N, C-alpha and C positions, 0 to 999 in steps of 0.2 A: 504494499500499499503506500501511496505518497500522500503525506497529510499536507492539506492546504487549510487555508483559515476558513473555517465554518464548514469543511467538509473533506471527505476522503477520496480519494482518486486512485484506481486501479491502473498500474502501469500498462498490464496486459491490454486494457481496453483503449489505449491513447493510439492515435495515428502514428504511423511509421516515422513520420517526418519529426513529430514531437519527440518521440522516443530516441531517435538519433540526436537530436540537439541536446537532449538530458546526458546521454551518456558520451557524447563527445568530449565533455569535461572531465572524464575520466582518464587515467592513463592505462596502457595496456596490462600493467601489473595489476590494478586496482578491479580491470574487469574480470581476470582470471581469479582473483581472491573473491569476489563478490559472488561470481556463478557457483563457486563451492558452498556457499551457504546453505541453500536450498533448491530444490529443483524447480520454483516458480522463479527464482530469481535468475537460475540458468537459463529458462526459456526465454525470460525476457532479454535478457544479455546477447544470447546466442542469436535469437531471431533478428536481432536488430543489427548487430555488429557484423555478423556473417550473411546478411542478406544478400549482399554482392560482394562476390569474391574476383580475384584476380589471379590467373596462373601464368606466371611469369618464368622465362627459360632461367633457371639456377640451378647450373650445371656446374659440379666441380671438374678441375683442371685434369683429373684421372681419368674421369668419365669421356671428357673432350678428347683426350688422348686416344682412348680406345675406340671413339666415334669416327675419328679421322683414319685409323687403320685398319677398321673392321671389314672383313670380306663380304660378310652376308648379314642381313638384318638380324637373324637368332642370335648371332655371336655377340651382337651387342644387346639386345633386348634382354637376353637371360642375366646380365648383371644390373639391369635395372629395377626399380621398384614395381612390380608387376601389378600391385594393388592401387597405383595411382599415387599422385603427391599431393592429395588434399587430406588433412588430417582428419580421422576418423569421426571425432567428437562434433565437427561441424557439418558434416554431409547433410544431416537432415533439415538444416536450416536454409541453404544457400538457394536462391530462387533466379539470380542473375550471375552471368558470368563471362568474363572478358580475357580473352587469351592475346597478348599483344606481342610485337615486335620479335617474333623468331625468325624473320627472314635474315637478318644480319648474322646473328649466331649460326645458322644453317648453311648460310651461302657457300663456305669451303667444304661442306660434307658432300657425299655421294647420297644419291635419292634414297637407298635402304637404311643408310644410318638416320637419316632425317625421320622416315617413316617409323623407325624403332623409337627414337626419343618421343616424338609427339604421341605415337600409340600408347606408350607407357605414362606419359604425363596427362593423357585424356581417358585413362581407364576409370577414372572416378566418376564419370559420366553414367556409368551403370548402375550407380547408387545414388545418383543426384535426382531430384524435382525441378530442374530448371524450367524457367519460363521464357527467359530471353538467354540469348548467346550473341557475343560480339568476338568476330575474329580479326584482329588488325594486323596487317603486315605479316601475315602466316603463310607458309607453303602448305597447301592442302595435300594430303597424303591419303593412301586407301585405309591406313589403320585408324586415322584421325575421322574420317568419313564414317567407318565401321562403328567406331563408338558413338558418333553423333546419332546413328540410328536408333539408339536405346533412350533417347530424350523424348521419351512418350509424351511428356507435359509441355514439350517446347512449343511456344507460340510465334516468338520472334526471333528471327535469325538475320544477323548484319554480317556480310563478308566484305571487310574494307581494305582494299590494295592487297587482297590475296592473289597467290600464284595458282594456277590451274594446271600448269604444264606436267605435274607429277602424279596426275590421276586420269583414269579413264572414262569414258561416257558410262559405262556400268558402274563404277565407283558412285558417280554422281546420282544416276537414276535411282539406284538402291536406297540412298538417303532420302533422298526427294519423295518417293514413295513412302517411306516409313514415317515420316513427319507429316503433322496437320498443322501447318504454318497459318497464321494470319497476317504477319508482317513480315516483308523480306527486303533485305537492302543489299544491292551489289554494285559496288562502286570501286572505279580505278582498278579493275581486274587486269593481273598480268596473264598473258597468254602465251609467253616466251616458253618454248619447248613443245607447245600443242600443234598439231597438225591442223590444218583447214577443217578437216574432216572431224575431229574429235572437238575442235572448238564449237562447230555447227550442231554437233551433237549434244554437247554439255548446255549449249543456250536452248536447245529443244526440251533437253530434260528440266532445266529450270523453269523454262515456259510451261511446262505441264502443269505446275502447282498454282498458277495465276488465277485460276478460275475460282478459288476460295479466298483469295487474299482481300484485306480490307485496306492494307498500306502497303505501297511498293514504292521504293527509291532507285533507280538505276541509272547508269550513264552508258549503257551499251548499245551502239546503234544497230547490231544485228538484233538484240533482244526487242528494241524497238520498233523495227521493219517486222519481225514476226507478231508483235502484238498488234500491230496495224493491220495484219492481213487475216488474223484469226477471226471465226464467228464466234468465239467463246467472248462473253462480255462479264469480266470480273466485278463483284460488287464493291469496287474500291470507294473509300472514304478519303484516303490520303495517297497522293500521286506526287511523287517527285521525279521528273523526268527531264534528262538532256538529250536535246535530238541532234541528228545530223541533217536530216532532211524533214523541213517545215511541214510537208503534207504528211509524212508519216504521224508526225507528232498530233496534228490536227485529226487526223482520221481516227486514232484511238482515243484521244480524249473526248470528242464529241460523241462516243458511244457509251459513256459512261455517267449517267445523270444522278448517280448516288454520291459524287464527289463532294466534300467538305472543304478540303484544303489541297490547292493545285499549286506547285511550284514548276515553272519551264526555264529551262536554260538551253544555250547552244552547245553542241558538242564540240565544235571547234572554234575558237575565238580567234579569228585571223587578222584582226585588225579594225579599222574604222569601216573598211567597205562592207563587212559583215554586219557590223554594228548599226551601219545606216541604212541598211538595206530595207526598201519600202515594202510591205506586205500588202499587195493591192489585188491579189486575184480575189474576186467575189465568191468564188465556190470555196475559198479555204479561209472562212471566218469561223470564230468561236460565238456562238449564240448564247450569251449569259442567261437567258431566259430559260434554256433549255437544263440548267442545273439550278433548281430550285433550294438546294442545301448548301450550295457552294458559299462560302463565309470569308476565306482567305486564299488571295491569289497574289502569287509573286511572278514576275517576268520581265523580259529586257523591254526598254521604252518602244520599240519598234511595235510591240505587239498592240499598242494602242490602236493601230489600224485596223486591227484583226478581230476586237473585242466589240459586239453589237449586242443590243438588244437591253432589256431591263436586267436589274441584279439584286441581289440581297447581300452583297459582299458588306463584311464589317471591316477587313483590313485588304487592303491593296498597296502593292509594292512594285514600282518600276524601277529596277535596280540597275546601275552602271559600274559595279564595282568588278573589277578584273582586268581592265583595260588601261594600256600604258599611256597615261595622259601626259606624262613628262615629254613625250616625243614631239607633242604639238607645239608648233611654232607661233600659232593663233588659234583662238576658238572659233573664227568667223566660219570656217568650213562646215563646222558642226551644228552650231546653234539653228541656223537658218533649216536645217533638214529636220532637227528636232521640231522646230516649230511648223513646218510643213505635216509632219506626221501628226501632231496634235491637231491641226486645224482640218486636215481632212479626215478625221476620226469621226466615229458615230457619237458626236456632241461632247466628246471628254474636255472640250475647252469650256464647257458651261460649268459653273460651280455646284449647280443643282443635280448634276450627274453624279455627284459624291454624296448625296444627302445622307445615306444611311452609314457611311463609313466612320469608323472611329479611329482607326489608324491609317495613316497615308504616308507614302514615301515616293517622292516624285523628283525628277530632274529640275534644275534652276530653270530651265527654259519652259518646262511644263507650268512651273508656279507663275511664270511671267504671263503665261498665254492663257491661264484660266481667269474667265471674266464672271463677275458676280451681277446677274441680271435681276432688273427689279421685280421681274415676273416668277423668277425663280424661288423654289423653297429654300435654297442655301444649305449650309451645312449647320446640323443640330447637335450631331453627337459626336462630332471630331474631338478626340482627346489628345492624340499625339501626331504631330506632323514633322516630317524629316524632309530637309530640303538638300538634296545631293547637288554640289557645285559644279560637279563636272559638266563640261569640259573646260571651264573657266582656267586660265592660268594667270600666273603673276603679272605677264605682261598686259593683262586686260584692265588691271586695276590701277585706278589714279592713285588712291592712297587707300590704307585698310579702313581708316576712320570714315572717310566719305563714303566708301563702298558700303560700310555696313549702315550708316543712318539713311542712306537713299534707297537701299533695298530693304531695310526692314520697315520704312514709309509704305513703300510699294505693296509688301507683303499685308501690311495692316489692313490695306483697304478691301483685302479679299478674304483673309484669314482670320482676322481679329475677332473672333467669335466666343460667345460666353463658355462654351464648353470645353475649349482648348486648354490644356494643362501642362502639356510638354512641347518645346519647339526646340528642334535639333538641325544644326548646320552640320553636314560633313563634307569631306574631301576639299576644305578650305586650302586655297594655294598660300596663305599666308606662312610666314615662318615666324618661329615662337619669339626670336629676338626682334623682330619688327613689330609683333603684335604687342609685345610688352611696352615697347617704347612708344607706338603710334595710338594704342586704345588701353588704358589702365583698367584694371578690374573694375574699380568702381564707375567707369564710364561706360564699361560693357553693361554692367546690370541696369545702370540708369537708362541706357538706350533701349534696352529690352524692355524695361517696366513702361517706358513711355508710349511704347506702341501696342503692348500686349499685357494689359493690366491685370489680368486674372491667372497668368502664369504661376505655375507652381514649381516648375523645373524648366531649365534649357540648358542646351549642351553645343559645345563649341569645339568641333573636331578638326584638327589640321591633319594635312596630307603627312607631315612628317611624323605622325604616330604621337601625336600630343593631342590629349583629350582633356577639356575642361568641362567640368560638370557643376550646375548650379542649382541649388535647392532651395526654396524658401521655407523658413521656419513659421509656420502659420500664426502662433500665437503672439509672438512679437515683432512678425514682418521681416526680419533680418534674413540675409542670403548667406547659406554655406557653401563654399566654394570645394571643389576637389580637382586636385592636377595629378591625373595619373600616370605622367611621363617616368615617373620614378619607380612605377610598378606597384606602388601603395598610394592609396588616397591620403593626401595630405590636406586637411580640413582647417579652414579659415573662415570667420564671418566679417560681414560687412554690413 
């Protein structure tokens, strides 16, 4: 029991997040001591501390020496712990597992040695009731996949930067058929060592489980093409897709009316020519009215030309990250194209088009192009607004202070609405030194407050990885500032 003023509280009934916060104040030795007091305390501590486990490659020099020289898998496997490397007493409590960073350790080893090591380390799977598994930078091997077949309760599987060149189509198909997944992530896969035939076969095997998925994240263009051509329509609620051919992405997306969250990215970012490509084909549009449950949408700015119809979005993000803006000598070639995209869209230049959105992320050019018409309902629910200053560069600025004052005044005529609480500028081309000299912190706060009187927080992010965060202390109206350049927030009040 946890005794609180006026009442008792059973720790077992607390949410996991609350228990984790309480136990985080304990040292590892204290956790072990308390766990031995009674079975109830042991249950509380172990079910919280070991709810999520990480299996790291912790192999001594002698084993690595044997791994480098062994001739067969079994000659190495015999000297390993064949019961697995997770302590017996925490096996019943683990629900989430991460296996990270085996690729570097295994890179000098032959395939049979890698298979023996990962097989031994994953033998504990047979006695785990895992709900989610993340493999990060791991070479997939036959023994590892064979052990994964025993995870009968597994609902979520993420394969991040994993190698498929060590396994066969049969290995992958067997594990896929054994699992009943609801969430699948395959990103940055390495196919080195796999033939085209094996790669196509593995993609086909992975594709066979998509019919039951509610969440899918992938960046493989072959999988995207297979999904676009199949008659199977998965009941997806969350989809993160990186496409190589726009047509494949649209054909797949438009057949999934159950989507709640959709994130679209380009498979290859080949520079400004791709970034500024107009999506003008009338047959390749995304009718938002066909997605009555869609609440969150993330996509490149050029998709503004492809989005048509009414929507129920609460979050909309037109992101520009990932492009090398420093090679631009001027932004004049970019801003007019972005303006044309917006003006040629399905009325995304009107403020009332965003009326139900609570969080909006748009390029600077879009922010200047959106107009509040008197006949429109305007924004009533917007709480967070992010302005991405790309592609503006330092050469475009007359002075830091003049730029800030003039542009905040322009934004305030459109976006200074009662509901707005957080305003954020990102990718600012200022330097930290010039910003400190030209715009003192007190002036920065005063400028924001003069245009956005109801703000509770604003952010000022520079391209040189300096992040200024300001938050208002509501009781006394002062502002607290965090400068995260040093890695830790340094707080001061104004």
